[in-house]
Structures are given as C-alpha cells and as structure tokens.
N, C-alpha and C positions, 0 to 999 in steps of 0.2 A: 504493500499499500504506500509506495514511496513517493510518486510525483508529487501529491497532493500537500503534503506536511511533514514538518520535521519533528509533529508531536504526536507519536505514536506511543499509546499505552498498553498495559496489560488488561486483561479480559474483567478483571475485579476493581480495575481502576475507577471507572464510570461513578460507582457506588460513593469511594473514598473521594473523588474529585466532588460529586454533590454535597456531600457532608462538609467536607474540610476545606476546600478551594473556594466552595462558595462563601465562605464567611467575607472574604476579601474581593470578591469577585461580585457580588451583588452591587455593591454600592457603586462600583466604577459602573456598571451596567446600565445602573440605574441612572446615571449623568448621560452615556452613550444614547439610550434610547430617547430620553427625554429632549436631546438636541436636536431630534428630526423627527422621528416618528407622530404623525398627526394621525386625530381618527379618521379613517376609510383607506387608508394608505395600504398599498399592496409592499411586503416588506420579505426579502430574501436576508438572513442569518447566517453567514459564510464559515465554515469551521465552528458551529455551533454548540459543540463540545454536549455539554448533559441539558443544554437547553434555556439554561438562565436569562440570557439576553432574549431569546426568542419566546418565551415565555411575558416577557416584560414588554414586549413588541406586541405580542397580541393583545395585552391588556392597553396599550395605545392604541393601536388601532380601533379595535372595538368590532362592534358583530357586523359593521360596514367594511371591515377591511377583511384582508387576506395575509395569510404569515407561514412563510417556506424556512424550514430550516435543515442547513445540509452539511455536511461532516462525513471526511474520507474513512473516518474509524467508525465501523460497523457497531463495536459493541458502544460506542457514545450514542450511536442514533436508536439502537435498540432500547437503551436505557431510557432515553428522552421520549421514547415512546411510551413506554412506561409509565414513569411519573407525569406525565401530562394527560393520559389517556381519558381520566376521568373528569379535571378541570377544563383541559384544553385538547378537546378531541377534536376541534377542524382545525388544528396546525397541520401541516404538511411535513415529513420528514422523510429525506431522501439523502442516501448513501450515494457521496460526489463527491471527486477532487477539485481543490480550489483552483485550478489550473486549466479545468474542463466541465465547466457547469452545465446541464444538461437544459436548460431554459434558453430561449427565444429573446434575441434583443431586444432592451428598452421595454423590457417585461414586468419591471418593478418601479414604485415611485421610490424606494427606501431601500438601499443594500447596506448593510452592516456586519462587521466583524471584531467580535469583543477579545482580545489578547489572541489574535490568530496570527494575523499577516509577518510576524516575527518569524513564526517557523515555516514560513512558504521558503520551498527552495529556490524562489523567485517572487519575492515581494511585489516589484513591480507586474510581473506577467501576471500574478494576482490580481493586483488593483484593474490591471488592465480589463480582467474577465469582468472585474465588478461593473466596471466602467459600461462592457457593451452591456450588460443586463438592466442599466438603469436610463429612465425615460428622459427624456429633457425636462429640462427644471426640476427633476430629482435629486437624491444626493448619496453620494457613498460617504459613509463614514465609518472610524476605526477607532479602538483602544489599541496603543500599548505601554508597555510599564517602561515608565521613565527611569532617568539613573539609580542605580541601586542605592545610592546617596538616601533617595526620598521614600525608598521603604525601608527602615531599620530591620524589619525581620527578616527578607529578601536579603540583604546585606548580610547579615549575623549567618544565615543558612549556606548561603554560597561561601564563604569564608570558612565556615564547619566542614562542609562537604571538599573544599581543596585541601583543608590540612588535614582533617582525619579520615578521609573517606578516598584520598586521591583523585578526585574530578579532576581534569583536563579543566582549566581556567576558562578555555577558549567553548566549552562545553553549552553551558547553561544560559545559550543565549536568546535569553526572553526579554530585552530591553532595548531603547532605540534611544539615541538622540531627536530633537524636534528637526534639524540639518537631515539627519537620515529618512525621517519619514517622508519630508518633503521630497526627495529627492525619489523615493519610491513612488510616490505621485505623480512627479515629473515624470519617470520612467513608463508608467504607466498611460499614459496621457492624456492625464486629468487636469483640471484645474490646480493653480496653487492653494494647497489646504487650508483653512483656517485651524490652528492647532494650539490649544490651550492646556495646561496642567490644572489637571480635577487632583482632588488629594479625599481623602476618609482617613476616620481614627475606627480602627476595627478592633473588638474585643476577642483574644486570643485565649484558648485555656493554657494553663500550665505545660511550658515546653516538654517534659516530659511524656505528657499523653497527646500532646497536638503533633510534634515531629514526626514519630513513626508512622502516625495516621495519615498526615498530609505526605508526605514523601511517595506512600504507596499510589499518590494519584499522577505523580509525573514522571517522566520516562529517564531522566539521568542519576536517579536517585541510588541506583540497585545497588552500587558497593558501599552504600550505608549499611545494607544490611546482610552484607558480608561478613561485618563487624563483630567479634567478640562482644559479650554484655558488657565488661568493663569500658573497651573502647567505644562502645556506643554511649554509656552513661557519662564517660569525658567528652564526648560532642556536645551532648545535650547542656551540660554542664557550661560549655564554652558559648552558647548560644545565651543562655540565660544571663550568665555574666554579662554580656554584649550588648543586652537589653534589658538591664538593671533599671534605666532611667523611666521604662516604659512597666515595669511593674505595676500588677494593683493587688487587692487579697485574694483576687481570686485567676490571676492570671495575669496578662497582658494588655495593655491601650497600646496598639502600636499603628502610626501612621505610614497609608500606602500611598504611592504616587503614582499615576498614569498619564499620560499623552492622550488628550482626543482630540483627532484629524478629523474635517470633515469638508469637501469642496462638493460645490453645485453643479451637475453636467450639462 
C-alpha cells in the first residue's frame, strides 16, 4: 500500500489511534473544518484515518451536504465505518490512494486533509490531486504539525525515541515549516495558501499509561516495544522529566501547535 502514504499502521492501530491520538487531533481538526466547511457543502476528507475530521465535516455540512472519507489504509477505513455507522451512516468511506483518488474532476466544494499531506511520498502531487477534485471557488485545506518546539509532548517523545529506541532522526517526519507547506501548494499548482498557526492545550494522562498506548497507533515506534522493561521505564521517565512544567494532578496539560493552510481554487 505504498504509493499513497508514508503512514502505514498495524491492524490494531486504528483503535489506539481513535482513543489516544484523538486527544490532540480533535481540537486541530475542529479548527480545520470550521475554517472552510459550510452547511450544504460536498466535502472530501483525504487520508481520513479513523474519520475524526470526516465526522466533524459531516456535522458542519449538515443534512443538505455530503461527505466522503478516503484513506489508503484498509484498517482505518474499516474502523471508520464501524464507529460512524450509527450516528453518521450517510458518510461514504473509500479505500483509495491520495495520489490517485477515484472521483471526477471538480466534484467537491471542499477537500480537506488533517495531518496527512506530510506523509505523502509527493506532497505536491497529492495537493494537485486534491485541487483537481475541487470546484472553482471551492477550498483545499490541510493541517500539518508545526515545528516540534510548538508541541512539547511531541518534542520530548521524539527525543526519547531517538535516544532510547535508536530511532532514525529523519524517520518521524511529521512536521513542516510554513515555507515548506507553501512550496507544496505551489508544486501542486494551487494558489498561494493562507497559513496560520493554530494551538490547543490538551490533557494527557500520566506518561506511563499514555506513551505505550499512543505508540501503538504510529508506525515508527516499533523499536520502543523491543526494549526491556527497565529501559522502557527509563524512557518514560525521561519524557516525564522534560514535560515537568506541564504536569497537573491528573497527568499533563500540554500545548500542541499545527499549521492550518487553505487556498481557494
């Protein structure tokens, strides 16, 4: 499943993604959807994962709108259908590559992508495909995690994986600068996007509980689970130490920062 995304996960990862990653994904997805989706819109959510932004888009578009979620990962699409079946049965879920989407030109008012473009093997090609599907006057909008310094938990987690789990420093390439995002839009033939930094404060459980559950949802963390128990504990203690200023009685309250970019077609 390699041509559409660099974010490939194990079979049980969607459940962990929905229960753990959703903690910090939901507020960023809310900003993404509210920036472009209006009642009655026809919306495509590319690389939709477990459908967090897709369901928010369905709520924003309302009964007069129509929403489609697509993702290359079969497990993500299967899970999305399951968790949405009761409340959002009208959402269409398609397994599809972000670089070769099975829809007609100019068939959507809004094409969105939450935290997916940075994983495309060719972000410009992915954005070109998103632009192809957007009607004149419609919008292409994406979120991409901003520099690690804007998300202390991510920064501490990556440092821990590099130091303790021998992660290749180039492996978790899930952030981008504003200039990189603008270049991706340019390469995709889209207009210059408006790019803003959106931030959210997110409650996280104690790291000993949260880190193992979170890492089961991401594809680059396998080396952590190969560590023996004392090494895992030392790794968790390192993250806790670097997150000390964000500690609360129940866990941690951590900022998360993301770029939100959108362009009119």
